[in-house]
N, C-alpha and C positions, 0 to 999 in steps of 0.2 A: 044139830048145832043148837045150843042153848042161847036162846035171844035175851033172856034175862041178865045173863052175864056180860053179853055184849052193850047193853043199853047202858048210857051214862047217866047217873043221877046228877041232881044237883049240888048233892053234898061233894061229890067228886069234882065238879066244876070249882065250888068255892076251894076246896083243897089244893087244885092247882092255879087259882086265880084267875080262871077263865069263864067266870059266870058272867053272861051277858044279857042277864035280864033287866028289865027297867029299873027294878029296885037297886041293882048293883050298880048301874050306870049313875043312876041319880046320886047314891051314896059317894061313888067316886068323885061325881063334880061338886058334892058339897065339901068334900075332903080337900080338893084342889082349889076351890073357893076360898075356904078357911085358910088355907097356906098362904094364898095370894093376899088375902086381907091382912094377915098376921105381918108379911113382908111389907106391906104399905104402911101400915101402922108403925112399924119399926123405923122407917124413913121419915116420918113427920119432925121428931126432934131435931134432926140433922137439916131439913128443909128450911124450918123456921130459924135455926142458927145462921144459915147462909142468908136468907131474906133479911134478917136483922142486921147483918154485917153489909149487905148490899145497902140497906137504907141508912145506914150510919155513914158509908162512904158518899152516897149520894148526897146527904145533908151538908157534908163537908164540902165535896167536890163542886157541886153545882153553885152554890154562893160565892165560892173563891173564883170560879171561872167566870161568872157575871161581874164580880168586882174588878177582875182583871180587865175583862173586856171593857167596861166603863173607863177604867184608867187609860187604856190604850186609844179609845175613841177620845177622850178628852185631850191627850196630848196631840193626836192628829187634828183635832178641830181648832186646836190654838196655835 
């Protein structure tokens, strides 16, 4: 039996995507981290728009609520 023919080489692992060396794992982690960072950065503009809308709504709603509360309390007190 030929042992050299049965041994798997690193090139064969890379060909099939089963290379489990430390470098391959680190490379895969870097790729995944890069993808997640891109996804996170893609969400920033939408999040800022939502935050801007929230601040606009609060800047109108809170003073209106307080003004209404003062009016109601004024009528109750008199």
